[in-house]
C-alpha positions as CSV (number, residue, x, y, z in Angstrom):
1,M,0.0,0.0,0.0
2,E,1.3,3.4,-0.9
3,F,1.1,6.4,1.4
4,I,2.0,10.1,1.3
5,Y,3.6,11.6,4.4
6,N,2.5,15.0,5.6
7,P,5.2,16.6,7.8
8,V,2.9,19.4,9.0
9,T,0.4,17.0,10.5
10,D,2.9,14.2,11.1
11,S,0.6,11.8,9.4
12,A,0.2,9.7,6.3
13,K,-2.7,9.2,3.9
14,E,-3.3,6.7,1.2
15,C,-1.9,7.9,-2.2
16,S,-4.7,9.0,-4.6
17,C,-2.9,7.4,-7.5
18,R,-3.6,4.0,-5.9
19,Q,-7.3,4.9,-5.6
20,L,-7.3,5.8,-9.3
21,R,-5.7,2.5,-10.3
22,I,-8.3,0.6,-8.3
23,Q,-11.1,2.5,-10.0
24,E,-9.6,1.9,-13.4
25,R,-9.4,-1.8,-12.7
26,R,-13.0,-1.8,-11.5
27,Q,-14.1,0.1,-14.7
28,A,-12.3,-2.5,-16.9
29,F,-13.8,-5.4,-15.0
30,A,-17.3,-3.9,-15.3
31,D,-17.0,-4.2,-19.1
32,I,-19.8,-1.6,-19.7
33,P,-20.2,-1.3,-23.5
34,V,-18.5,1.8,-25.0
35,H,-21.9,2.9,-26.5
36,F,-23.3,3.3,-23.0
37,S,-20.1,4.5,-21.2
38,N,-21.3,8.1,-20.7
39,I,-24.8,7.3,-19.6
40,T,-25.8,8.2,-16.0
41,L,-29.1,8.7,-14.3
42,D,-28.7,12.5,-14.7
43,T,-28.3,12.0,-18.5
44,F,-31.2,9.5,-18.8
45,R,-33.6,11.2,-21.1
46,T,-37.3,11.1,-20.6
47,D,-38.2,13.5,-23.5
48,V,-37.5,10.7,-26.0
49,Y,-40.7,8.9,-24.8
50,E,-44.1,9.7,-26.0
51,Q,-45.9,12.1,-23.6
52,Y,-48.3,9.5,-22.2
53,N,-45.3,7.3,-21.1
54,R,-43.2,10.0,-19.4
55,L,-45.0,9.8,-16.1
56,Q,-44.3,6.1,-15.9
57,I,-40.6,6.7,-16.7
58,A,-40.4,9.5,-14.2
59,N,-41.8,7.1,-11.5
60,I,-39.3,4.4,-12.5
61,L,-36.4,6.9,-12.1
62,K,-37.7,8.0,-8.7
63,T,-37.7,4.3,-7.6
64,V,-34.2,3.8,-8.9
65,R,-32.9,6.9,-7.2
66,C,-34.4,5.7,-3.9
67,Y,-32.9,2.2,-4.6
68,I,-29.4,3.8,-5.0
69,D,-29.8,6.0,-2.0
70,E,-30.8,3.0,0.2
71,F,-28.4,0.6,-1.6
72,E,-26.2,-0.2,1.4
73,E,-29.2,-1.5,3.3
74,L,-30.7,-3.3,0.3
75,K,-27.3,-4.8,-0.6
76,A,-27.2,-6.6,2.7
77,D,-30.3,-8.5,1.6
78,G,-29.0,-9.0,-1.9
79,L,-32.0,-7.2,-3.3
80,G,-31.7,-6.4,-7.0
81,L,-33.9,-5.3,-9.9
82,Y,-35.8,-7.0,-12.7
83,I,-36.4,-4.5,-15.5
84,Y,-38.7,-5.7,-18.2
85,S,-41.0,-4.8,-21.1
86,H,-41.9,-6.8,-24.2
87,T,-40.7,-4.0,-26.5
88,K,-37.1,-4.0,-27.7
89,G,-35.4,-0.6,-27.5
90,S,-37.6,0.7,-24.6
91,G,-34.6,1.9,-22.6
92,K,-34.1,-1.1,-20.2
93,T,-30.4,-1.5,-20.9
94,R,-29.8,2.2,-20.7
95,L,-31.3,2.3,-17.2
96,A,-29.4,-0.8,-16.1
97,V,-26.1,0.8,-17.3
98,S,-27.0,4.0,-15.5
99,I,-27.5,2.2,-12.3
100,A,-24.3,0.2,-12.7
101,S,-22.4,3.4,-13.4
102,E,-23.7,5.0,-10.2
103,L,-22.8,2.0,-8.1
104,L,-19.4,1.8,-9.7
105,K,-18.7,5.4,-8.8
106,Q,-19.6,4.5,-5.2
107,G,-16.8,1.9,-5.2
108,H,-18.8,-1.3,-5.7
109,R,-17.5,-4.1,-7.9
110,V,-19.8,-4.3,-10.9
111,K,-20.0,-6.7,-13.9
112,F,-22.1,-6.1,-17.0
113,A,-22.8,-8.9,-19.5
114,T,-25.6,-10.0,-21.8
115,A,-27.0,-13.4,-21.1
116,I,-25.9,-14.7,-24.4
117,S,-22.3,-13.4,-24.0
118,I,-22.1,-15.2,-20.6
119,L,-22.9,-18.5,-22.3
120,N,-20.6,-17.8,-25.3
121,E,-17.7,-16.9,-22.9
122,I,-18.2,-20.2,-21.0
123,K,-18.2,-22.2,-24.3
124,A,-15.1,-20.3,-25.6
125,S,-13.2,-21.1,-22.3
126,W,-13.3,-24.8,-23.2
127,Q,-11.1,-24.2,-26.2
128,R,-8.5,-22.0,-24.5
129,N,-5.2,-23.2,-23.2
130,D,-4.7,-20.1,-21.0
131,S,-5.3,-21.4,-17.5
132,N,-6.0,-17.9,-16.4
133,I,-9.2,-17.8,-18.4
134,N,-11.2,-21.0,-17.8
135,E,-14.8,-21.8,-17.0
136,S,-14.1,-21.8,-13.2
137,T,-12.6,-18.3,-13.4
138,L,-15.4,-16.9,-15.4
139,L,-18.1,-18.3,-13.1
140,N,-16.2,-17.1,-10.1
141,D,-16.2,-13.5,-11.5
142,L,-19.9,-13.8,-12.2
143,T,-20.9,-15.2,-8.8
144,Q,-18.5,-13.1,-6.6
145,T,-18.9,-9.6,-8.0
146,D,-20.9,-7.2,-5.8
147,I,-23.4,-6.3,-8.6
148,L,-24.0,-8.4,-11.7
149,V,-26.0,-6.9,-14.5
150,I,-27.5,-9.6,-16.8
151,D,-28.8,-7.9,-20.0
152,D,-31.4,-9.4,-22.3
153,F,-32.1,-12.3,-19.9
154,G,-34.5,-14.9,-21.4
155,Q,-33.6,-14.3,-25.1
156,E,-31.2,-17.2,-25.2
157,K,-32.3,-20.6,-26.4
158,I,-33.0,-22.7,-23.3
159,S,-31.5,-26.1,-23.0
160,E,-30.7,-28.3,-19.9
161,W,-27.1,-27.0,-20.0
162,V,-28.2,-23.4,-20.3
163,N,-30.7,-23.8,-17.4
164,N,-28.0,-25.5,-15.2
165,E,-25.4,-22.8,-15.9
166,F,-27.7,-20.0,-15.0
167,Y,-29.0,-21.9,-12.0
168,H,-25.4,-22.2,-10.8
169,I,-24.8,-18.5,-11.2
170,I,-28.1,-17.3,-9.8
171,N,-28.1,-19.8,-6.9
172,E,-24.6,-18.9,-5.8
173,R,-25.4,-15.2,-5.8
174,Y,-28.6,-16.0,-4.0
175,A,-26.8,-17.9,-1.3
176,L,-24.2,-15.1,-1.0
177,S,-26.8,-12.3,-1.0
178,K,-25.2,-10.7,-4.0
179,V,-27.1,-8.1,-6.0
180,T,-28.2,-9.1,-9.5
181,I,-29.9,-6.7,-12.0
182,Y,-31.7,-8.2,-14.9
183,T,-33.2,-6.7,-18.1
184,S,-35.6,-8.8,-20.1
185,N,-38.2,-8.7,-22.8
186,C,-40.2,-11.2,-20.7
187,T,-42.2,-11.0,-17.5
188,L,-40.9,-13.3,-14.8
189,D,-43.8,-15.7,-15.5
190,E,-42.9,-15.8,-19.2
191,L,-39.3,-16.9,-18.6
192,M,-38.7,-20.4,-19.9
193,Y,-36.4,-21.3,-17.0
194,D,-37.4,-23.7,-14.3
195,E,-38.9,-22.6,-11.0
196,R,-35.6,-23.0,-9.1
197,I,-34.4,-19.9,-11.0
198,T,-37.6,-17.8,-11.3
199,S,-38.5,-18.2,-7.6
200,R,-35.0,-16.9,-6.6
201,I,-35.3,-14.0,-8.9
202,K,-38.8,-13.1,-7.6
203,E,-37.6,-13.2,-4.0
204,K,-34.5,-11.1,-4.6
205,S,-35.8,-8.5,-7.1
206,I,-37.8,-5.3,-7.3
207,M,-39.9,-5.4,-10.5
208,L,-39.7,-2.4,-12.8
209,E,-42.1,-2.5,-15.8
210,F,-41.0,-0.3,-18.7
211,P,-43.5,1.2,-21.2
212,E,-44.2,-0.8,-24.4
213,E,-42.5,1.8,-26.6
214,S,-39.4,1.7,-28.7
215,V,-37.3,4.7,-27.9
216,R,-35.1,3.8,-30.9
217,D,-38.0,4.2,-33.2
218,L,-38.8,7.7,-31.9
219,I,-35.2,8.7,-32.0
220,A,-34.9,7.4,-35.6
221,K,-38.0,9.4,-36.6
222,N,-36.7,12.6,-35.0
223,N,-33.3,12.2,-36.8
224,N,-35.1,11.7,-40.1
225,D,-37.4,14.7,-39.5
226,M,-34.3,16.8,-38.6
227,M,-32.6,15.9,-41.8
228,K,-35.7,16.6,-43.9
229,N,-36.0,20.1,-42.2
230,R,-32.3,20.8,-43.0
231,I,-32.8,19.8,-46.6
232,Q,-35.8,22.1,-46.8
233,E,-33.7,25.0,-45.5
234,I,-31.0,24.4,-48.1
235,R,-33.6,24.6,-50.9
Protein backbone atom coordinates (compact mmCIF):
# COMPACT_ATOMS: atom_id res chain seq x y z
CA MET A 1 0.00 0.00 0.00
CA GLU A 2 1.31 3.45 -0.95
CA PHE A 3 1.11 6.42 1.44
CA ILE A 4 2.03 10.10 1.31
CA TYR A 5 3.59 11.56 4.45
CA ASN A 6 2.50 15.03 5.57
CA PRO A 7 5.22 16.56 7.81
CA VAL A 8 2.91 19.36 8.95
CA THR A 9 0.36 17.01 10.50
CA ASP A 10 2.90 14.23 11.09
CA SER A 11 0.56 11.78 9.43
CA ALA A 12 0.24 9.73 6.27
CA LYS A 13 -2.66 9.18 3.92
CA GLU A 14 -3.25 6.70 1.15
CA CYS A 15 -1.95 7.86 -2.23
CA SER A 16 -4.71 9.04 -4.58
CA CYS A 17 -2.94 7.41 -7.53
CA ARG A 18 -3.59 4.01 -5.95
CA GLN A 19 -7.27 4.86 -5.63
CA LEU A 20 -7.30 5.83 -9.31
CA ARG A 21 -5.72 2.51 -10.32
CA ILE A 22 -8.30 0.60 -8.30
CA GLN A 23 -11.13 2.52 -9.97
CA GLU A 24 -9.61 1.92 -13.41
CA ARG A 25 -9.43 -1.82 -12.71
CA ARG A 26 -13.03 -1.83 -11.53
CA GLN A 27 -14.07 0.05 -14.67
CA ALA A 28 -12.28 -2.47 -16.89
CA PHE A 29 -13.78 -5.41 -14.99
CA ALA A 30 -17.29 -3.91 -15.28
CA ASP A 31 -17.04 -4.22 -19.08
CA ILE A 32 -19.77 -1.65 -19.74
CA PRO A 33 -20.23 -1.27 -23.54
CA VAL A 34 -18.55 1.83 -24.99
CA HIS A 35 -21.87 2.92 -26.51
CA PHE A 36 -23.27 3.31 -22.97
CA SER A 37 -20.11 4.49 -21.19
CA ASN A 38 -21.28 8.10 -20.68
CA ILE A 39 -24.84 7.30 -19.61
CA THR A 40 -25.82 8.18 -16.05
CA LEU A 41 -29.12 8.71 -14.26
CA ASP A 42 -28.66 12.45 -14.74
CA THR A 43 -28.35 12.02 -18.50
CA PHE A 44 -31.17 9.48 -18.83
CA ARG A 45 -33.61 11.25 -21.14
CA THR A 46 -37.35 11.15 -20.57
CA ASP A 47 -38.17 13.46 -23.47
CA VAL A 48 -37.51 10.69 -26.00
CA TYR A 49 -40.65 8.92 -24.79
CA GLU A 50 -44.15 9.74 -25.97
CA GLN A 51 -45.92 12.14 -23.61
CA TYR A 52 -48.27 9.50 -22.21
CA ASN A 53 -45.32 7.30 -21.08
CA ARG A 54 -43.23 10.01 -19.44
CA LEU A 55 -44.98 9.80 -16.06
CA GLN A 56 -44.29 6.06 -15.93
CA ILE A 57 -40.62 6.66 -16.74
CA ALA A 58 -40.41 9.48 -14.17
CA ASN A 59 -41.78 7.13 -11.50
CA ILE A 60 -39.28 4.44 -12.49
CA LEU A 61 -36.43 6.95 -12.12
CA LYS A 62 -37.71 7.98 -8.68
CA THR A 63 -37.74 4.33 -7.63
CA VAL A 64 -34.21 3.84 -8.95
CA ARG A 65 -32.86 6.92 -7.16
CA CYS A 66 -34.43 5.67 -3.93
CA TYR A 67 -32.88 2.25 -4.60
CA ILE A 68 -29.42 3.78 -5.01
CA ASP A 69 -29.82 6.03 -1.96
CA GLU A 70 -30.80 3.00 0.16
CA PHE A 71 -28.38 0.64 -1.58
CA GLU A 72 -26.18 -0.22 1.40
CA GLU A 73 -29.19 -1.55 3.30
CA LEU A 74 -30.67 -3.30 0.26
CA LYS A 75 -27.30 -4.79 -0.65
CA ALA A 76 -27.16 -6.59 2.69
CA ASP A 77 -30.25 -8.55 1.62
CA GLY A 78 -29.01 -9.05 -1.94
CA LEU A 79 -32.04 -7.20 -3.31
CA GLY A 80 -31.67 -6.41 -7.02
CA LEU A 81 -33.90 -5.30 -9.90
CA TYR A 82 -35.81 -7.02 -12.68
CA ILE A 83 -36.38 -4.47 -15.48
CA TYR A 84 -38.75 -5.66 -18.19
CA SER A 85 -40.99 -4.84 -21.13
CA HIS A 86 -41.90 -6.81 -24.24
CA THR A 87 -40.67 -4.03 -26.55
CA LYS A 88 -37.06 -3.98 -27.68
CA GLY A 89 -35.39 -0.57 -27.49
CA SER A 90 -37.56 0.71 -24.64
CA GLY A 91 -34.55 1.89 -22.59
CA LYS A 92 -34.11 -1.06 -20.23
CA THR A 93 -30.42 -1.52 -20.93
CA ARG A 94 -29.78 2.23 -20.70
CA LEU A 95 -31.34 2.30 -17.25
CA ALA A 96 -29.42 -0.78 -16.08
CA VAL A 97 -26.14 0.76 -17.28
CA SER A 98 -27.02 4.04 -15.54
CA ILE A 99 -27.53 2.18 -12.27
CA ALA A 100 -24.33 0.19 -12.75
CA SER A 101 -22.36 3.40 -13.38
CA GLU A 102 -23.74 5.04 -10.23
CA LEU A 103 -22.84 2.02 -8.08
CA LEU A 104 -19.43 1.77 -9.73
CA LYS A 105 -18.72 5.39 -8.75
CA GLN A 106 -19.63 4.49 -5.17
CA GLY A 107 -16.80 1.95 -5.18
CA HIS A 108 -18.77 -1.25 -5.71
CA ARG A 109 -17.49 -4.05 -7.91
CA VAL A 110 -19.82 -4.28 -10.92
CA LYS A 111 -19.98 -6.67 -13.87
CA PHE A 112 -22.11 -6.12 -17.00
CA ALA A 113 -22.83 -8.91 -19.51
CA THR A 114 -25.59 -10.03 -21.82
CA ALA A 115 -27.05 -13.45 -21.08
CA ILE A 116 -25.87 -14.74 -24.45
CA SER A 117 -22.32 -13.40 -23.99
CA ILE A 118 -22.07 -15.20 -20.63
CA LEU A 119 -22.90 -18.50 -22.32
CA ASN A 120 -20.58 -17.80 -25.26
CA GLU A 121 -17.69 -16.93 -22.93
CA ILE A 122 -18.16 -20.18 -21.03
CA LYS A 123 -18.15 -22.18 -24.26
CA ALA A 124 -15.10 -20.29 -25.56
CA SER A 125 -13.20 -21.06 -22.35
CA TRP A 126 -13.33 -24.77 -23.17
CA GLN A 127 -11.11 -24.15 -26.22
CA ARG A 128 -8.53 -21.99 -24.47
CA ASN A 129 -5.18 -23.22 -23.21
CA ASP A 130 -4.72 -20.14 -21.05
CA SER A 131 -5.25 -21.42 -17.51
CA ASN A 132 -6.05 -17.86 -16.36
CA ILE A 133 -9.24 -17.80 -18.44
CA ASN A 134 -11.22 -20.97 -17.80
CA GLU A 135 -14.82 -21.78 -16.95
CA SER A 136 -14.13 -21.78 -13.23
CA THR A 137 -12.56 -18.30 -13.39
CA LEU A 138 -15.44 -16.92 -15.44
CA LEU A 139 -18.07 -18.35 -13.11
CA ASN A 140 -16.19 -17.07 -10.08
CA ASP A 141 -16.21 -13.53 -11.51
CA LEU A 142 -19.95 -13.78 -12.15
CA THR A 143 -20.87 -15.22 -8.76
CA GLN A 144 -18.54 -13.15 -6.57
CA THR A 145 -18.87 -9.61 -7.96
CA ASP A 146 -20.90 -7.19 -5.79
CA ILE A 147 -23.35 -6.33 -8.57
CA LEU A 148 -23.99 -8.40 -11.69
CA VAL A 149 -26.04 -6.92 -14.55
CA ILE A 150 -27.47 -9.61 -16.85
CA ASP A 151 -28.81 -7.89 -19.96
CA ASP A 152 -31.41 -9.45 -22.30
CA PHE A 153 -32.13 -12.31 -19.92
CA GLY A 154 -34.52 -14.86 -21.40
CA GLN A 155 -33.61 -14.25 -25.07
CA GLU A 156 -31.21 -17.19 -25.16
CA LYS A 157 -32.32 -20.62 -26.40
CA ILE A 158 -33.04 -22.67 -23.30
CA SER A 159 -31.53 -26.12 -22.96
CA GLU A 160 -30.72 -28.27 -19.93
CA TRP A 161 -27.12 -27.03 -20.03
CA VAL A 162 -28.17 -23.36 -20.27
CA ASN A 163 -30.67 -23.83 -17.43
CA ASN A 164 -28.02 -25.47 -15.23
CA GLU A 165 -25.39 -22.80 -15.94
CA PHE A 166 -27.71 -19.96 -15.00
CA TYR A 167 -29.03 -21.88 -12.01
CA HIS A 168 -25.45 -22.20 -10.77
CA ILE A 169 -24.77 -18.47 -11.20
CA ILE A 170 -28.08 -17.28 -9.76
CA ASN A 171 -28.14 -19.77 -6.89
CA GLU A 172 -24.57 -18.92 -5.84
CA ARG A 173 -25.41 -15.23 -5.83
CA TYR A 174 -28.64 -15.96 -3.97
CA ALA A 175 -26.76 -17.91 -1.30
CA LEU A 176 -24.15 -15.14 -0.95
CA SER A 177 -26.80 -12.35 -0.97
CA LYS A 178 -25.18 -10.74 -4.00
CA VAL A 179 -27.13 -8.12 -5.99
CA THR A 180 -28.24 -9.06 -9.51
CA ILE A 181 -29.91 -6.66 -11.96
CA TYR A 182 -31.74 -8.17 -14.92
CA THR A 183 -33.18 -6.66 -18.10
CA SER A 184 -35.61 -8.77 -20.08
CA ASN A 185 -38.24 -8.72 -22.80
CA CYS A 186 -40.21 -11.23 -20.72
CA THR A 187 -42.20 -10.97 -17.54
CA LEU A 188 -40.95 -13.27 -14.82
CA ASP A 189 -43.84 -15.68 -15.48
CA GLU A 190 -42.93 -15.83 -19.18
CA LEU A 191 -39.33 -16.91 -18.62
CA MET A 192 -38.69 -20.45 -19.86
CA TYR A 193 -36.36 -21.27 -16.97
CA ASP A 194 -37.45 -23.68 -14.27
CA GLU A 195 -38.90 -22.58 -10.95
CA ARG A 196 -35.61 -22.95 -9.09
CA ILE A 197 -34.39 -19.91 -11.02
CA THR A 198 -37.56 -17.82 -11.29
CA SER A 199 -38.46 -18.19 -7.61
CA ARG A 200 -35.03 -16.92 -6.57
CA ILE A 201 -35.28 -13.95 -8.93
CA LYS A 202 -38.76 -13.14 -7.61
CA GLU A 203 -37.61 -13.20 -3.99
CA LYS A 204 -34.53 -11.05 -4.59
CA SER A 205 -35.78 -8.49 -7.14
CA ILE A 206 -37.79 -5.30 -7.28
CA MET A 207 -39.88 -5.42 -10.47
CA LEU A 208 -39.72 -2.41 -12.82
CA GLU A 209 -42.09 -2.50 -15.78
CA PHE A 210 -41.04 -0.28 -18.70
CA PRO A 211 -43.45 1.24 -21.25
CA GLU A 212 -44.23 -0.79 -24.36
CA GLU A 213 -42.54 1.78 -26.56
CA SER A 214 -39.39 1.69 -28.67
CA VAL A 215 -37.28 4.75 -27.93
CA ARG A 216 -35.09 3.80 -30.89
CA ASP A 217 -38.04 4.20 -33.25
CA LEU A 218 -38.81 7.67 -31.91
CA ILE A 219 -35.15 8.74 -32.04
CA ALA A 220 -34.88 7.45 -35.61
CA LYS A 221 -38.02 9.39 -36.58
CA ASN A 222 -36.67 12.57 -34.97
CA ASN A 223 -33.35 12.16 -36.79
CA ASN A 224 -35.13 11.72 -40.12
CA ASP A 225 -37.37 14.72 -39.47
CA MET A 226 -34.34 16.84 -38.57
CA MET A 227 -32.58 15.89 -41.81
CA LYS A 228 -35.69 16.65 -43.88
CA ASN A 229 -35.96 20.08 -42.25
CA ARG A 230 -32.31 20.85 -43.05
CA ILE A 231 -32.79 19.82 -46.64
CA GLN A 232 -35.81 22.13 -46.85
CA GLU A 233 -33.70 24.99 -45.47
CA ILE A 234 -31.03 24.41 -48.11
CA ARG A 235 -33.61 24.60 -50.88
